[in-house]
N, C-alpha and C positions, 0 to 999 in steps of 0.2 A: 504494500500500500504506500502510496506517495504522500510525503508530508505536505500539509497545507501551509502555504506561505502567506506572510502578512501582505495586505493590499496597500499599505502605506508606502509610497514610492521611496521615502527616506529609509525604510527598513527592508529593502528588497532582499529576498532570499532568507528572511528570518522566519523560523517556524512558529506557527500559532501554538500557544501554550494554554489558552483558556478562552472563556466566553464571559462577557460582562453580564451580571445578573440584574443590573439596575434596569427597571422596566422602561423608563423613559430616556435612556441614554441616547444622546444625539450622535454619538460616534459609532464607528464600525464596532459591532459587538464582539467579533473575534479579535483577540489581541495576542501580540507577541510580547516578549519580555520588555522590549523598549516601550511599547504602547502601555503596558501595565505600569511601568515606572513613571509615565507621564500622564497619559489621558485617563486611565482607568484606576489609578492608585487610590484616589479619594473614594471612589465607588466601593472598592475592595475594603478599605478601612471602615467605611460606614457599615458594610455588611458584617465585618468582624466584630465591630463594637455592638451592633444589634444582637448578634448571636451571643456574645458574652453577657449582655444585659438580660437576655432571655434566660440564660443559665442561672445567673444570680437571682433573678426574679423567681424562677421555679424553685430554687433551693430555699429562698426566704419564705416563699408561700408554703412549702412543706414544713419548715420549722414553725411557722405561725400556726398551722393546723395542729401540729403536735402540742404546742404550748396551749392552744385553745382547748384541746382535748384534756390536757392535764388540769387546767383551771376548772373545766366542767366537772371532772371527777372529784376534785377537791371540794367544790361547791356542793356537789351531791352528797359527799361524806358529811360536810358541815350540816346540811339540811337534815340528814338522817339522825345525826346526834341531837339536834334541836327537837326533832319530832319525838325521839326517845325520852328526852328530858321532860317535854310537855306531857307525854303519856305517863311518865313516872309520877309527876306532880298531881295528876288527876286521881291516882290510886289512893 
């Protein structure tokens, strides 16, 4: 199979290494290393930052759910103790 080459005239005969994932990118979406370092670098960085944000968000969301469950269990235990105390006082 033949390597696909960059369409940018200044990058003649340089192999394509990827595709820009930015939906509204105005440039050629296939890029060589030179295009990546110039035209598509910011798009790649934004994508990497968003992916990292999603990972951190998901991790924090899981931790928050665990903490919320622990608080719920503690409140349930407190409520049960109060109910037992009230029932004991009625006797």
